[in-house]
N, C-alpha and C positions, 0 to 999 in steps of 0.2 A: 306591509306583507313581506314575511322573507320568503325570498328568492332561492330556491336550492338550486346549486351548480349540478350542471350534467355531467356524470361520471364517463371516463373515456380513455381508452387503452391507446395511445400512439404507437403507431408503426413507423419508426422513424429510418430505418435502415435505408442509408444511400441519401437521405433528403438532409437540405441544409439547415441549420440550426444555427442561430446566433447567440452569443454570449456575451454580454457587456461587463466587464469588470475582471478583475484578477486576484482578487483576495479569498479570504476564507470561505465565503459563501461560493463562490466559483468553484473552488478547490472542492468544494462537497458536491456541488451538483454536476459538474463537466465527466465525473467517470459514470453516473449513471445513463448520461445521453451517448458515450462513448459505447457504455455496454447495449445501447439499443440499436447501435452501428449508424447515428448520426453522424451527418459531415460537419463539423464543429467549427465555426469561426469565431474566434474569441478576440473581441474588441477590447484593447486596454494598453495605456501607456506602459504599465507594470504587470508582472505577474509572479506569482508564489513560485518556488523553485519545484515544487511537486507540477504545477500547470507546465513551467518550463521544460520539464522533463516529458510530458506528453508531445509539447510543441517539437522537441528536438526529435523525438522517436518518429516523429511525422503521424500522430495519431490525431492531432487537430492542426488547424490552421492561425496562427496569430499575425493580428495586423496591430504590430505596435504604436498605436496612437489613440485618441480621442475618438468616438461613437461618431459617424456622420448618417444622415437619412440612408444614404445610398446602401449603406452597409446590409441592409434587410430586403434589397432588391432579390426576388426568388426565394426567400427563406419561408419556412413553414412554422415556425416557432422561433419566438424570443424570449432570453431568460435575461433579465435587468438584475445585477448583482453587485449596485453599487449603493452607497448610500447618500448619495448627494441628490434629494428631492427633484431639483430644478433637473439637473441631467438626466434623472431617472425619466422625468415626465417626458422631456424631447423624445426619448425612445419609446414612450407609451403613443406619442402624437403619432409619429411615425410609423410606428406598427397599426394605427389605427386607420391611417390613412391607405394603409396596404393590406387592411383586412386579415392581419397577422395577431394570432392569439399570442398575448403577452405575460410574461409571469413576473410579478414585481417583489424582490425580497424586501423592499425598505416600505412599500405599501400595499397590502394585499386588496384594500378597496378599491386601489386604484387599477389593480389588475385585471385582465379580462381572462387569465387562467390560473389555477392554484396547483401547486405539486402538493402531492399527498405523503401522507407517513406511510413509508414503504415497508413491508418485508419482504424477504424473498427465499424459497425454498425450492431449488431446482427449478425446473420450467413455473412453477406457481408464483407470482407475484400479487403481493395484497396489498391495495391503496386505498388508506384511510382519509377521508376530509372530517375534520371537524365543526363545520359550520363557521370557519374564519378562527377557531380555537386551537390553536397548532398545539397547547398541552392537551387538551382533549383528544386530540386526533393522535397523540404519541400514546396515549393512555390507552385508548383503544387496541391502538397497532399493536403494543406490547403483550396485552392480553390474548389477542390474536395469534401473535406468534410463539406463545408458550402452549396454547392449545396444538399449534399444528406439530409444534416439537415432541408433545407428549402423545400426539397420535402416531409419530414416528416412531415413536419409542426411544426418544434420544434424552428424555427430561425424565426420569425414573425417581428421583427423590430431590427434595430440595439439597442445595449445596451445602456441605459441610464447611462452616467458616473454620478457619485455621487461625491461630494467633498472629499477628503480623511477624514478618521476619524481624524487626528492627521495632519495637514497641516503648518508646520514651515518652510517647504521647505528646500531644500541642494544647495549649490552652482552649482552642476555637473548634477542635476536631476535624482539622483537615488531615488527609492520609494521599499517600501516591502508591499506585500499583504499577508496576513493572510488566507489561503484557506483551508476549509475541503473538504477533498477528498471523504468522504463518508464512507462507511462501509465495502467494500470490492469490489462489482463490479464496474469496471472501469465505467462503463456507467451511475453509480449515482452521478457521479461529476456533479454541477451544469454546464450550461451554460457559466455563468461568470467565475467560476473556471476554465474551462476548457480554455477559451480565456485568460485570463492572464495566464496560464502555457505555452500557445504555444507564449506568448509574451515575456517571461521570458528571463533574462540573466543568472540569477543563479535561481537554484531550490533546497533548502534544505527539505530531504523528510525523513518521519519518516518510520519506519520498517512496519506500518500497512498500507501504502497507498497502492492503487492498483497498482501491477507493470506493469500493461500493459500502465498505464499513463506515465511511464517513458520511455517505450518505442518509446513515440511517439514526444518526445522532439525536438526542432529543433538542428540541425547539431551546434556543437560548445557551446552549454549551459553548463555551469558548472554544476554538480550535487554532492551535498554534501549530503552524508550518514548520518543524525543526528540520524539512529536507535536506540529507547531505547528498547533492549528485556528484558523483565521483567526479574528480579533478575540476571541478566548478565552483560555484558559489556554496556558500556552507555557514549555518551557524554555528558559532565555537560551543565545545563542549562545555565550557565555562559557561556559556549564557544559557543553555538548556538546563545545566543542572541548575542555576539560579531561578529559572522561570516555575521549575519543579519546588523548587523550596519555599519562594515568595506565594505560588498559589495556595500550597498547603497551609502555610502558616497564615494565611489569611482565610482559612476555615473551607477550602473547596477540598471536594474529591479530585483527585488528578490521577489521569490515567495517562502514562507514558507509552504510547502505542508504537512498537517497534516491529519490523520486519522479521519473519523468522522466529528467532528465539533469542530473548534478551542478554543472554550471556554467550552466543556464539557470534563472537565477533561483533556485538552489538553494543558493547561498554554499557553495559546494564550495571556491572559491579561499581565503575564509577559513579554513576548516577545513584545506587545505593549508598557509597560512603558518603554521599554528600548530603544525601537526606539523613542518614544517621548523625552525621555531625551537627546537623541543625535541628535534632531532634524530632524529626516527620518520621511516624511510622510508614512502613513500605511492605507490601504483599508483592512476590512474585508469582506471576503466572508462566508457567513455561510455553510454548510455542513449536510449533513442525518448523523444523530448521530445514533449508533448502538444501543443507549438504546430504540428507538423503531423500528429501522429496523429489528435488528435481532430476534425480538420476531415475528414482521410481517411475517419474513421468515421462520419462523418455524409455522406460522399459529395462530399465538397469537396476538390477538389485544389488546393492553395496556388498552383500558376501552372498555366497552360493556353496551349498557343500558340494567339496571336493574341487573347489575353484578358488574361494579366497575366504580365510578364516579371520581376516581383519581388515579394517578401513581406516585410513587415516586423513583428518581435515585438517589444512592448513591454508594459510590466508595468503594469497599470492600479492597483495597490494604494494609489498616492498620486493623489489626487484632481488634477485637471488644473490649478486654482486654488492649489494649496498651494506656499507657497516650498521645500516639500522635492520637489517633483516635478523631474526631469530629464528629462523627455520635453517635445522641441517639438511640441505637437499640434498647431498653426499650421500646420506645415510638413507633417506628417502628413497632414493636411485636403487638401493640394493634390496629395499622389501620386495616381497612377492606378492604383498595384499593388494586392496584396490586404493586407491590415492583421489581425492577429492579436495579441489583445489577452489578457494572462493576468492572473488575480486580478484582475478588473475588473467583478466582478458587485455589487459594492457602490456604485461608483463610476460604474456605467453610464450613468444620467442625466446625470451630469455631463459625462462623457465624450464622449456623442452630442451634448449641447448644445454642447460646446464645437468639435466638429468639425464640425458645422451652422453655427455662426457664422462658422467659417471657410472655408465654401465648399464643404464635401462635399454634394453631392446628397443631398437628404432620400429619393430613393427607390432610393440605392445599397443592393444585396441584403444582408441579414444573416443569419448562423446564430450562435445560441448553441448550445455540447453539455456537456452535465451529465455529469461521472462517464462519460469518453468510455472505449469498448472493455470496458466491465464490462458484467454485468446490469442495472445500473441506469443505464444510457445513455438519455438523454433530449434530445430537439432541439426548438429553436425555430426557426421560419424566417420572418423579417419584412424589414423595412426599416432604414435607419438613422434613420428618423424615427420610427419607430414600436416599435424592438426593446425600449427600455427598458420600456415599459408590456407589451408580449407577455409578456415574463420574469416582471414582477411577476404578472400574472394567471396564469402557469402554475407560480408558485411554484417556480421553478427555484434551487437553491441550490450553494454552492460543492461541489468545484471545479467549475468551467465555463469553458469557452474560447469567445470570441468571434471571430468571422471576419467580416470585412468586405469586399464588393470584387463584381465581377461574376462570379468563380470561383464563389460560392454556387451560382449559379442554372446554370452552364454543363453540366453533366450531367444537368439534368432532362429527363425523357423526355417 
């Protein structure tokens, strides 16, 4: 006789949850636990760059070692995200002894709890269990998601398929889509970007993509963590290009999921050229760029009638005095409009000193927005002359967007 699972919504805010494993499965599952407010302990000798970023930001605790049964003391839930059946079974035994529900990525039948296929629409979360068949659960979930979007008025007509930007064709039908995931809120991905993501066989994702999008991928999707943590471990761009080309030439539908917009300091052009040289068709899906979204989330319009008729976006990852810098900071100092600086937190003291030295007034309003549009968003407001010190005092960390100009205060009430 088939025994159906009992559906339940777990309220995990502040409760200890243990995740064993640090690879692709954990990378997909941890964001949903963090979104639920769980106190996550990650137990694994090695972790992906995306998970390391969560650990470095203090969003989870990382025990850099193998699992021991005592890790489950006091836990309410454990997720096993490893493919070693013997090691996974040892976690199940420890969980059973403590009467803790255990999710097993390697063996659904050995698990005492299943994670459903999920779709989220604001405060509404829909979970589908397919009787042990992940494909069935995903199919039903996608149908529900489409219905909910149609009822919300966001799905008006079927998307019109444009021709690939580069259509030289492949013998086995593989293709690549460069998709902008937006600034951080999972709901800010475009409808077309989301659709391509649900159709993907392979997803190559950066650190800055919304983690909840990865939680909704189809079962069996290969997730490649191509995270580039600033000033830390990184996968070379050449390797990323190779992965895109190799998977597409093997016949896979590949989505290169990038934070913000693929072409705004995202190296999307380099990836397109690599695919074009290999004869791989490419579709580019623009994304909401943090250069506009981060200021907006902080209540700052980048332009405003009578205040700013221009805004300039620059990268601050290279110091102003470096011979590698392509930015004319002295010219930017003389502009009257809004200046938006991405990836500039490390060099902010040098950037502000250079702008001041070339005549930008010290009392120019300034704002710095960390992790915009997410639950971890923080804002520091100051002036050009004092913002570097204010950011250091506040302990802001990347990713962060710096905004300079009178628009920073134009909406102050």
